[in-house]
N, C-alpha and C positions, 0 to 999 in steps of 0.2 A: 453537975450540970443536969438536972433530970429532964427526961422526955417522957411524955405520957400520950399515949395513942388509944383513942376511944373509938371503937368501930362497932356498927350493927352486924350481928352474926350474919356471915355469908359474904360480907364485903371483901374480906382477905382470907383466904383459905388457911387453915390451921398451919400446914406445912410451909406456908409462905410468911409467916409471921416473923421469923428471924431475919429473912432477907429484907423485908420492909423496914424493920428496926436498923439494920445496917445502912440501908439507903438514906434513912431520916437523919441518923447521926453523922453520914458523911456530908449531907446537904447543910446540916445545923452549923458542924465545924466550917465548911466552906463559906457560909455566909458571915461567919464571925472572923473569916480570915486566919484560920488556924488549923486547916485541914493536914497540915504535915506534921502537927505538934503530938508526937506519941504520948506524952504525958497527959494532956487534956484528953485524948482518946479514950484512956482508960477511966477517966473522971466523968464521962457521959453515961448516965444510967438510964435505962427506959423500962418502961411498963406497959403492957397491951391489955386494955380492958374491952372485953366483947360482951356486949349487951342484946338482949332479944329485941326483935323488930318492933315488938308491941311496947317498948320501952324508949324507943327513939323518935324524935319528933323534929320537923323543919316546917315553917309556914303552918304552924298549928294543926299539921297533920302526921300521922304515923308514916314514916319513911326510912330508908337506910341513911347513915350518916356516917362521917369521918372527921374526927377532930383531933387535931395535933396541939 
């Protein structure tokens, strides 16, 4: 079960990325009703993509974004 987090540079401090991935993984498992399932926890993989502000858009304007 892959998770991908795409954020604009500066939205999440680099030293907090692992914490954010952990929280997203916990939320994902809870939403699917399997938060206590150790076998599934090990099968949730994640990737964080950080992009420059000049390459992220919303409403046709450059801005900071976060996409899960």
